C-alpha positions as CSV (number, residue, x, y, z in Angstrom):
1,X,-43.7,29.5,198.1
2,X,-41.9,31.1,194.7
3,X,-44.0,33.7,192.9
4,X,-41.3,34.8,190.5
5,X,-39.4,31.3,189.6
6,X,-38.4,30.4,186.2
7,X,-38.0,26.2,185.0
8,X,-35.9,26.4,181.5
9,X,-36.9,30.0,181.0
10,X,-40.8,29.2,182.0
11,X,-43.4,30.7,184.4
12,X,-44.1,28.6,187.3
13,X,-46.8,28.8,189.3
14,X,-47.4,25.8,190.5
15,X,-43.8,25.6,192.7
16,X,-43.1,24.8,196.8
17,X,-39.6,24.4,198.1
18,X,-37.8,23.3,200.8
19,X,-34.9,24.2,202.5
20,X,-32.9,23.5,205.9
21,X,-31.5,27.5,206.1
22,X,-32.0,30.0,204.0
23,X,-29.2,33.6,204.4
24,X,-28.9,36.4,203.2
25,X,-26.4,39.8,203.2
26,X,-25.4,42.9,203.2
27,X,-21.7,43.6,202.5
28,X,-21.2,48.0,201.4
29,X,-20.9,51.1,203.0
30,X,-22.6,52.9,204.8
31,X,-23.9,56.0,207.0
32,X,-24.3,56.1,210.7
33,X,-25.8,59.8,211.6
34,X,-25.5,60.9,215.0
35,X,-28.3,64.1,215.0
36,X,-26.5,65.5,218.0
37,X,-22.9,65.0,219.2
38,X,-23.7,64.8,222.9
39,X,-26.7,62.4,222.5
40,X,-27.4,59.8,221.6
41,X,-30.2,59.3,218.5
42,X,-29.1,58.0,215.3
43,X,-29.9,56.9,212.1
44,X,-28.0,54.0,210.3
45,X,-28.2,53.7,206.4
46,X,-26.3,51.1,203.7
47,X,-26.8,50.3,199.7
48,X,-24.8,47.4,198.2
49,X,-23.2,44.3,196.9
50,X,-26.6,41.4,198.6
51,X,-26.4,37.8,198.8
52,X,-28.4,35.0,199.3
53,X,-28.2,31.5,199.1
54,X,-30.0,28.4,200.5
55,X,-29.6,25.1,202.1
56,X,-29.8,21.7,199.6
57,X,-33.8,21.2,199.6
58,X,-36.6,19.9,197.3
59,X,-38.4,22.0,194.9
60,X,-42.3,20.7,194.4
61,X,-44.2,20.8,191.5
62,X,-47.4,19.4,189.8
63,X,-44.8,17.9,187.6
64,X,-43.1,16.0,190.4
65,X,-39.9,17.0,192.7
66,X,-36.1,17.2,192.0
67,X,-33.2,17.8,195.3
68,X,-31.3,20.5,195.4
69,X,-27.6,21.3,195.7
70,X,-26.2,24.4,198.2
71,X,-27.3,27.6,195.9
72,X,-26.0,31.2,196.0
73,X,-27.4,34.2,194.4
74,X,-26.5,37.9,194.3
75,X,-27.8,41.0,193.5
76,X,-28.8,44.9,195.3
77,X,-29.8,45.2,199.1
78,X,-30.6,48.6,201.2
79,X,-30.2,49.2,204.6
80,X,-32.4,50.8,207.3
81,X,-32.0,51.7,210.7
82,X,-33.2,53.5,214.1
83,X,-31.1,54.2,217.2
84,X,-29.8,55.5,220.4
85,X,-27.2,55.0,222.1
86,X,-26.1,57.0,225.9
87,X,-22.4,57.0,227.2
88,X,-21.5,54.1,229.8
89,X,-18.0,55.7,230.0
90,X,-15.9,59.0,228.5
91,X,-15.0,57.2,225.2
92,X,-18.3,54.3,225.1
93,X,-21.6,54.5,224.3
94,X,-24.4,52.0,224.4
95,X,-27.9,51.2,223.4
96,X,-30.4,49.7,220.8
97,X,-30.9,49.5,217.3
98,X,-34.0,49.1,214.7
99,X,-33.0,48.5,211.5
100,X,-34.6,46.6,208.4
101,X,-32.0,45.0,205.4
102,X,-34.1,44.6,202.3
103,X,-32.2,42.2,199.9
104,X,-33.8,41.4,196.2
105,X,-31.5,39.0,195.0
106,X,-31.7,36.1,191.9
107,X,-30.3,32.5,192.5
108,X,-30.0,30.5,189.4
109,X,-29.4,27.2,189.5
110,X,-29.4,23.5,187.6
111,X,-31.4,21.1,188.8
112,X,-29.0,18.0,189.8
113,X,-29.9,14.9,187.6
114,X,-31.6,17.3,185.1
115,X,-31.5,19.3,182.2
116,X,-33.6,21.9,183.5
117,X,-32.5,25.4,184.6
118,X,-34.1,27.3,187.4
119,X,-34.3,30.9,188.0
120,X,-35.7,31.8,191.9
121,X,-35.9,35.2,192.3
122,X,-36.4,36.2,195.6
123,X,-37.3,39.9,197.3
124,X,-36.7,39.3,201.2
125,X,-37.4,41.9,204.1
126,X,-35.8,41.5,207.2
127,X,-36.8,43.1,211.0
128,X,-33.1,43.4,213.8
129,X,-33.4,44.4,216.9
130,X,-29.0,45.5,217.8
131,X,-27.6,46.0,221.0
132,X,-24.9,48.4,219.9
133,X,-21.4,49.5,221.5
134,X,-19.3,52.2,220.0
135,X,-16.1,53.5,220.6
136,X,-15.4,56.9,220.1
């Protein structure tokens, strides 16, 4: 269910949508700070350009439904991670990382077969648990 969705510039409150896949990505500089060079506790932070996309799907409102093409939007995103690594060799360390990615994007789409322009503001929070390997 979309809470912040506009059709032809007007808010729509009874909108739902179905897609096979939704993806979010972030590209930008990041800092990976190790609290102690000999130990593996570290903090990551990043910010930059975020992109979100939805596969072909269907929007449904109280007035009917419409199929959609694959659409992509853009905006700003940030990432924060906290992890620990241990030495696995003279130059290598391995470990794990807990990370949260946040993206605030807008997808602007023309619904196929209609004169309807749709703006969908998406705020995504994506947690993750990752395996890490670092060459020093």
